C-alpha positions as CSV (number, residue, x, y, z in Angstrom):
1,M,74.7,55.6,91.9
2,N,76.1,58.5,89.8
3,A,78.3,56.5,87.3
4,M,77.5,57.3,83.7
5,N,76.5,54.5,81.4
6,A,78.4,54.3,78.1
7,M,75.2,55.1,76.2
8,D,74.3,58.2,78.3
9,R,74.5,61.4,76.4
10,R,75.7,64.8,77.5
11,T,75.4,68.2,76.0
12,N,78.4,70.3,75.0
13,T,77.1,73.0,77.4
14,S,77.2,70.6,80.4
15,I,80.7,69.5,79.6
16,T,81.8,73.2,79.2
17,D,80.2,74.1,82.5
18,E,82.0,71.2,84.2
19,V,85.4,71.9,82.7
20,K,85.2,75.7,82.9
21,P,87.9,76.5,80.3
22,K,89.9,79.7,80.8
23,I,89.4,80.8,77.2
24,S,86.8,79.7,74.6
25,L,87.8,77.7,71.5
26,E,86.9,80.6,69.3
27,A,89.1,83.0,71.3
28,T,92.0,80.5,71.1
29,I,91.6,80.2,67.3
30,T,91.4,84.0,67.0
31,Q,94.5,84.4,69.2
32,L,96.5,81.9,67.2
33,K,95.4,83.5,63.9
34,L,96.4,87.0,65.1
35,R,99.7,85.8,66.4
36,Y,100.5,84.1,63.1
37,F,99.5,87.2,61.2
38,G,101.9,89.3,63.2
39,H,104.7,86.8,62.6
40,V,104.1,86.8,58.8
41,M,103.7,90.5,58.6
42,R,107.1,91.2,60.2
43,T,108.8,89.3,57.4
44,N,109.6,91.3,54.3
45,G,109.2,90.2,50.7
46,T,107.9,86.6,51.3
47,L,105.3,85.0,49.1
48,E,103.4,84.0,52.2
49,R,103.0,87.6,53.2
50,D,101.9,88.7,49.7
51,I,99.3,85.9,49.6
52,M,98.0,86.8,53.1
53,I,97.6,90.5,52.1
54,G,96.1,89.5,48.7
55,Q,98.8,91.1,46.5
56,V,99.1,88.1,44.1
57,D,98.8,88.8,40.4
58,G,96.1,87.1,38.4
59,R,92.4,87.2,37.8
60,R,89.7,86.4,40.3
61,R,87.3,83.5,39.5
62,Q,83.7,84.2,38.8
63,G,81.2,84.0,41.6
64,R,81.2,84.9,45.3
65,P,84.4,86.5,46.5
66,R,86.5,84.1,48.6
67,L,87.0,84.7,52.3
68,R,90.4,86.1,52.9
69,W,92.7,86.0,56.0
70,I,93.1,89.7,55.9
71,N,89.3,90.3,56.1
72,S,89.1,88.1,59.1
73,I,92.1,89.9,60.8
74,K,90.5,93.3,60.0
75,E,87.2,92.2,61.5
76,N,88.8,90.8,64.7
77,T,91.0,93.9,65.3
78,G,88.9,96.7,63.8
79,F,91.9,98.1,62.0
80,G,92.6,98.7,58.3
81,L,95.6,97.2,56.5
82,E,97.9,100.3,56.9
83,K,97.2,100.5,60.7
84,L,97.8,96.8,61.0
85,K,101.2,97.1,59.3
86,E,102.1,99.8,61.7
87,V,101.0,98.0,64.9
88,V,102.6,94.7,63.9
89,K,106.1,96.3,63.8
90,D,106.1,96.8,67.6
91,R,105.9,93.3,69.1
92,N,104.8,94.5,72.5
93,K,102.0,96.6,71.1
94,W,100.9,93.7,68.9
95,R,100.9,91.3,71.9
96,R,98.8,93.7,74.0
97,L,96.3,94.1,71.1
98,V,96.0,90.3,70.6
99,E,95.4,89.8,74.4
100,E,92.9,92.7,74.4
101,K,90.9,91.3,71.5
102,T,90.8,87.7,72.7
103,N,90.9,87.9,76.5
104,N,87.2,88.6,77.2
105,R,85.8,87.0,74.0
106,E,82.7,84.9,74.8
107,R,81.5,81.9,72.8
108,T,79.0,82.9,70.2
109,N,77.5,79.6,69.3
110,I,76.2,78.4,72.7
111,K,72.6,77.3,72.6
112,R,70.8,77.5,75.9
């Protein structure tokens, strides 16, 4: 009898091995983040764009610097802000870059 009892426990790894997702959750999140970044960067003069780039006036609070979207985007693509602004303008180029950066991304938090 192979039926699972309601109290039986399974590991995330066993479920992942059974389901065999095409793309990891981390890659999906990165892909959505990069797509949204491209969308926002193609708009001109919006507050959302200024906030994402970090061009808001004011003083920084004391303590550890906050994590910023732009730092995550730079880390995922390997490009600086100026190069990103250039690449985002061409939608096809941006789509290829997003696919390239997320297509073969493996899960980094699997414990085996």
